[in-house]
N, C-alpha and C positions, 0 to 999 in steps of 0.2 A: 153615682159618686165614685171617685177613686178610692180604692181600699188598699191600705198599706200594712206592711209587716215591720217588726222591730229587727234589729241586728244583734244577734248573740252568737259568739264563737264563730263569726264569719258566715252565719246562715240567717236568711230571712225567716222569722218565726212570728206566730201569733202570740198574744198573751196566753198564759197557761189556762186561764178561764175561758178563753175564746171571746171575751167581751171587747167591745169597741166603743168609741165615742165620736161625736161629730166635730169637725173643724169648720169654722165659719169664714166665709169671705166677707170682710167688713164693708166692702163696697156694695154688695147686694144684700147683706144681712142674712144670707141663707147658707146652709151647710153645703160643702162641696167635697169633703173627704172624710173617710172613716179611719180612725187611728186606734191601734191596739191599746186597751186599757189595762195596764200592768198592775200587778199587786206585789206584795212583799216577796212572794215566791219567785216572781220574775226578776226582782232585784237580786235575789240570791243567785239565780242562774247567770245574770250578767256579771256580777262580781266574781263568781267562780270562774267564768270564762276568762276574765281579765287576769285573775290571779294565776290561772294555769298558763296563760300566754306570757306573763311576766317571768315565770320560772322556766319556760321552754327554751331550749337551745336555739330555736328558730328566731327568737327575739333577744333573749339575754346573751346568747352567744355571738351576736353581731358586734363588730367593732363600732365604736362611735362614728367613724367615717362612713361605714356601711349604713348605719341608721340615718345619717345625714343625706345619703344618696336616695334612700327611700322617701324621705320627706321632700326632697327636690322633685322626685318623680310624682309624688302626690300633688305638689304644687302645679305641675304641668297638666295632670289629669283634671284638676279643678279648673284651671284656666280654660281648658278646652270646652268646658260645660258651664262657664260662668254666666252667660246670658240666659241659658235655660234655667239654671238655679235661681237667678234673679227674678224670673217670671213667676216661679213657684212661690218665692218669698212675697212678692207683691200680691199675689192672689190670696195668700194666707194671712198676711198682716197689714195689707193696705198701704204700705209705703210706696213712694213713687218709683216707677220702673226706671227712670233715669238715675235716681240715686242708688237703687239696688244694683243696676248694671255697673255703675262706677265702683260701688263697694265690693261687689263680687269679682270684678276684674282685678281689683287691687288686693283682694284677700290672699291670693297665692304668695304674695310677698312676705307674709308672716311665716309661711312654711319655708320659703327660701332663706330668710334671715336666720331662723333657728336651725335650719339644716346646716348652715355654716358654723353655728356655735356648738353643734353636737360634739365635735372633737376638740373643742377649746376649753372643756372643763378640766382644768389641771390642778392637781394637788400641790402641796407645798412641802419643802424640806425646812424643818424648824431647827435653828441652832440652839437646842435645848441646853439648859444650864447643868445637866447631870453628866459627868464624865462617863464615857463608855456606852452611852445610849444614843442610838440613831432614831430620830423622830421624823416621820413624814405623814402626810394626810392623803386620803382618798375622797373623791366626790362621787357618791353613789346615789342611784335612783331610790325613790321612796317605796314604790310598789304600785298599787292601784290608786289612781286619782279619779275622784268623782267630780263631775262638772254639772252644775245646775245653771241653765241659761235662760234668760227672759225672752219675751216675745218680740221685742222691738227690732233687734238686729241679730237673728238667731245664728246664722253661720259665722258672721264676723266675730261675735262675742265668744262663740265656741272655739274658733281658731286661735283667739288670743290666749286661750287656756291650753288647747290641745297641742299646738306647735311646740311651745317650750317643754311641756310635760313629756311628749314623745321624744323630743331631741335629747332630753336627759335620761331616757331609757325606761320611763314608766309606761304603764298601760292605762287604759282610759275607759270610763263608763260615763256616757253622756246622756243627761236627761234634759231634753228641750222642753220649753213651755208647752202646756196642754193647748195653748191658743195658737201655737205656730210650730207644729212638729213636722210639717210636710217637707220643708227643704232639707231638714236633717235626714229624713228617711229617703229622700231622693239622692242624697249624697252617699248613703250607705254603701252602694256597690263600688264606689270609687276607691275605697281602701284596698279591696282585693285587687282591683285593676292596677293600682300603683305597686302592688307586691307586698303590702303589709301582711304579716302572718295573721291567721284567724285569731280573734279574741283580743288583739292589741287595741282595737277600738270597738266598743259595744254601745248600742243605742237602746235605751229603755224609755218608753213613753207612757204618760199617764198624769194623774193629778198629784200635785205636791202633797196634799193632805193624805194621800194613800200610799205614795212611794217615796216622797222626799225624806221623811224621817228615817225610813228603813235604809235608804241609801247613805245618808249622813252617819247614821249610827252603826252601820255594818262593821263588824270587827276587822274585816279584811280590806277595808278602804283606808288608805294611809293618809290621804289629804283630801280636802274639799275645796273646790274653786267655785265661788258663787257670785253671780251678778243679779241684782234685783233690788226691791225696795228695802228700806232699812228695818221695817217691822219684821218682814220675813227673814232678813239677814240676822236679826237678833235671835230668832228661833233657831236658825241653822247654827249660829255660834254657840248657843246654849247646849244644843244636842251634841255638837262636836266636843264641847268642853267636858261634858259628862263622860265622854269616851277618850279624853286626853288626846285629841286629834287636832292637828294644825289646819288652819283655813287661810285662804286669801279671798278677800271680799271687796267688790266694787259695788257701792250702794247708791243711795239717792243723792240729789243735789238741788240747790236753790241758787244757781250761779248768777253772779252780778256782771252785767255788761256796763262798764263805767265810761261815760262819754264826757271828756273835758272840753272846756271852752275853746282850746286851741286845736281840736281834732278836725280832720277833714270830714266835714259833716255828711257829705254824700256817701263816703265810705262807711262812716259810722252807722248811718241809717241802714245801709245794706247789710252791714255786719250784725246789727241787732235783729233785723228781719230774719237773717239766716239763723241766728241763735235761737229764735223762738218759734218761727213758723215753718222752717224746714223740718222735715220728718214729723210735721203736725205737732211739734213740741214734745214728741214722745221719745225723748232721749235724756239720759241722766245728766248730760252736760248742758241741757237747754238753758239759754240765757234768759231766764224767766223774770229777772229783775233788771230793768234799765235804769241805772243811776245817772242822771243828767245834770250837768252844772246849771244852776238856776238862770244864769245869764243867757243861755241858749235853749232853755227848756221849751219855751213855746214854739220857737222855730223848729227845733228837733221834732217835737210832737206833730207839728203841721206836716213836715216833710215825711215823717214816718207813716202817718195815716194816709197820705196821698199814695205812697207806694203800696202799703198794705191793702188798700182798697182795690188794687189791680190784680191781686192774687187770684189765680184761676183755680177753682175747685172742681172736682169731678172724678172720673174713672182714673185710678192711679196707673193703669196700664196705658193710658194715653200720654204721649210724650209732652203734650201741651199743658198737662195738669201740674199745678204747683203746690196745692194743699190737698192731701188725701183724707180718708176717714180716720176716725179713732179705731184702734185695732179690735177692741172688745166692747161688748155692750156694758159690762160693769164699769169699765174705764170711761166710757161715754157718759154714763150717769154720774160718775164721780166728778168729771170735768164740769158738767153743768151744775152740779152741787156747789163746787167752789166758786163759780160765777155768781150764783145766788148769795153765797156767803160774802163775797166782796161787795156786792151791792148793799147788803144789809149792814155792813160795817162802815158805809159811807164813801167808798171809792166811787169815782165817776166813770161810767162806762162810755168811752169815747169811740169805740168801734165794736161791732159784733155784739156779743153778750147773750148768745142763745144757739139753739140748733140751726143748722143751715137748711133752709127750705128751697134751695135753688133746684130747678129741674134737673140739672146735670149731676146732682148728688144722688138721684134715684132713691132707693130705699136704704141707703147705707147709713152708718153712724157718723155723721158729719157735724162738727161744731164750727161756727163762724170764727175766723181769726178775731181775737178779742183783745182790746187794749183798755186798761184801767189807768186813769190819772188820779191825782189827789190821794195817792196811796201813802199811808204812814208806814214806817219801817216795822212796826209791831203788828200790823194787820196780818191775819192768817194768810191772805193772798201773797204777802211778802215774806212769810216764814215757812210755809208748808209746800211740799212738792205737789204740783197739780198734775204734771205729766200730760200736758195738752197745749193747744195753741192760745195761751192766755198770758199776756204780758202785764206786769205791774211797773209803772213809771214813777220813779221817786226822785225829787230834786235834791241837790246838795249844794253847799256854798264853798266848802274848803276841801283840800285833799284829805285832811284828817277826818272830816265828817264822812267823806266817801269811803275811806277805809273802815271806819267804825260801822257804817251801815252794811258794807259788803261782808265784813266778818261777823256781823251780828245775827247769824243763824247757827243752827246746830250742824249745818253741812259745810263741806269744804272740798268739793270735787273740782270745780273749775271757776275761772273768772276771765273776763275780757276787759282790756284797757284800750281806749281810743284817745291818742294824744300825739302831738308832734314834738313834744319835749323829751329829749333823750334821757335827761336826768330823771324826769318823772317816770319814764318807762322802767328804769332800773330800780327806783325806789318803790314803786307800786308792786313790782314783781317780788320784792323782798317782803313787803308788808302784808300782802294778801294771803290769807290762810286758805290755800287751795293747792291741790296736787298738780294742776295745770293752769298756767296763766298765758292766755293768748294776748298779744299786743298788736293792734291794728290788723287783726285777722280773727277768725273764730272757726271752730269745728275742724281743725286740721289735726290729722293723726298720722302716725308712722310706726312701723314695726321697730324702728330704731329708738323711739322715744318712750320713756317710761310713762305709764298711765296708772293713776290710782288716786285715792282720796285722803283728805285730812278729816279729823273729827268723826262725825257720824256717817261720813261718806265712805268709810271703809279703811282697809289697811292692806299692805302688800302691793306689789306692782305687777302690772301686765305690760308686755312689750319692753324692749330695751334689754340691756345686758343683765339687769337685775332680775328679769322675769324668769330666766332659766334657773336661777338660784333658788327660786321659790319651790322648785321640784327636785332638789337634791338634799342629801344630808352628808355631813362631813364626818369622816372616820379618822381617828388618830391612831397611828401605828408606832410603837416604841420597841426597838430591837437592841438587845444587849450585844455589844460588839467587842468588848474587852477580853472576853474569855475568863473573867475572874469568877471565883467561887461565889455562890449565892451567900450573902451574909445572913445574920440573924433573921430567920423567917418571921419572927414575931414583931418585927419593927418595920414600919412602912418606909420604903426607900425614898 
């Protein structure tokens, strides 16, 4: 098995204890890499390295323009190894090689975009109402940013946090998921290759229960950026709150893909398939609820099932594979558990509904693409995040009913709308309680477009102009310019 080291202060290091844990290939169900098992002591080392780098003239002394040039260089270095990094991600989390190549080839654009914003953080001159006082503001970095990243898109979701944080002048401690740490550790040497000073980016690996709290609670961590489930997010939020620490959080979703009677049905079917079966449904924006107008419900389901039945399962490293394995054994068991719950609540299983026993699936953790009809909006399969290839189809009769059902969960990460009516497009975009609304498309992202959730799907924004502001603090400077004597010092001016 491949054995990896963490990245602390620019050096590859083992956990202080010397302990490791196994990372599993979800296609084979067998371990293939050994990862350092960090403890609180290692978190202290990582944060100390980031704190030292933040104060060092090699980083803090750079002009914003120079920081931007380093990020541009990092983008080029990543681009040169994108296909290699994609293969490591596929082996570690089971996502399709075609998707990971596309994702990793696009990932450098986040660093290029925020490289361009690095020297665009401008303060303001405020025409204050006090005579003789000149008031201006400074935009300053926070310090050490801790990022906790999930297993489904490890490098992309890390880049969404790292690029704006570094562009703003912060330093970074990155904890990848214990289920998919390999690609982060393979990326570790690229920071020095790009010319970033030691300690600007640090990678600490291990279990959330052992190092997550220590990282979030660390007094020298200025802000936490977290992507993951809402239950874990609540724990992170509570720990950060006890330490009066800001967070940016992208959490779960139960996104509705709404198909109206006037939609291009072929496109809508493909869009709903993309929303739920691409990435094996293991994405926070998965369109796990298909809301279909009753007048086209049966035709839609028939066409959808016909396309879904053609999905090719198997080795995610094979370019012909369309649906890969579930990334972890616990998640595999969870998905199968939700399928059983849906059946017990009276939903009709129209496709799949269990483990995949196909020969091409080998010994991996595969679940058949599953479709439930006769789903009520209050059923657990329509309310709770499954995070797997399981679709709930729900009919509706009016636009108002579609909005009520779509908004009727605790989540608000994304939504899809399929219609040829321009007025409906605009109205639905306004009425849906979601941070992203896709219309006649799905799963499109860009470094230029803000991403984040409403309600229990989190707060703060990643990507877009707003993202860099998540990682700065504004300082107000007031200067006496009149030369007048200081008046009564016992009275506030």
